[in-house]
Structures are given as structure tokens and as C-alpha cells.
N, C-alpha and C positions, 0 to 999 in steps of 0.2 A: 523539576528535573530537566526538562527540555531547555530552559533558559540557561542553566548551568552548563549544559553540554553544547549549547549554541547550535542545535540542530535546525536545519532548514532545507527547503526544497527549491531548486532552481531548474530552469529549462523544462518546465512542465509541458508535456505534449499529450493531447487527447488522441489516441490511436484510432485510425479509420475503422478497424474491425471491432472496436470497443476496448475498454481499458484505458489506462493512463500510464505514462512513463515520466520519470523525473530524476534529477541528479540529487543525491543525498549529500549534504554538506554538514560538516561539523567544525565549528569555530572558524568558518570561512574557508575551510579546505575541502576540496572535492573528495568524497569518500567512495561512492559507488553509484552506478546508474541502476535505478530501480524500475521495474515494470510490474504493474498490477493488472490483474485480469478484470477488474471492475472499474467503472468510470466514476468520475466525480472528484472535485477537489476535496470534499469531506473524506474520501478514502485516502487521499494523499496525507491528510492530517492524521487519520487513523494509523497509517503506515509509519509516520514519523513518531507517533506515540509508541508503537510497537518496537521501533528501532531504539528509542530511548530506554524503554523497559529492558530490552535485551542487553543493551550496553551496561546498564546498572547491574544485571545479573551475570555479566561476564560471557554472554553468548555472542560468538562472532557473527558479523554481518552476513557471512556466507550461509549460515544456518537460517537467518531471518529471510533471506531471499528464496529459500527452498519452498516450492509450492506445497500447501497443505493437502494431504490426500482427502481431507474432509470438505474442502472448498471446491465447488464447481463453478464459481463465479456468479455473475448477476443472473444469467439465464436460469440456472438451477433454483436460485432464490425466488424468482418470479413463478416458476412452475409449482413450487411448494406452497406459495402464499394461499392460505385458505383451502388447500387441497385442490384448487382449480387452476386451470391454465388461463392466465391473464397476461396481456401485453404489459411490458414495463413502460413506465412513463419517465 
């Protein structure tokens, strides 16, 4: 799916307060600047997969960019892990 769409990320920047931003490209054309509340290049790949799936279902990128009310980012995930408060590594 992604290969056919030619999705890619350029200008990847790890944000000082956490999270990562990148430019979403499709077939070499700049589509949108994306900002994630979680860090890590694997999350950029996850985001690209979500963009590809949304595109295939006809969901506009503006909807993909909307934050989920169920996601609180990395800090919430760390607090829930095992029901204990652990620092994230």
C-alpha cells in the first residue's frame, strides 16, 4: 500500500519537549507537516502507515492529524504500564 502511494517522511525533527515532527510526502510531493506527541522514528513509521490506511479509505489528512481523545502520549502510557509509575526509557 505505502509503496504504491509513495508515502515518505522528510525533515524529521525530534522536538525538545518530546514528540517528533515530519513532513509527509506522497509521490515526491509535500502534503502536510505532521507533529506527533510521542517520540521515536518507529512512531513516524506508524504514522505513515495510518496515513496510508486513511488514504485508502478516503479519509482526508486533516482528520488523520486530529488528536485522538484516547491518546495522552508517551507519559500516560508509562504511567499505565503495570499499574505502576515507572520512568520511560
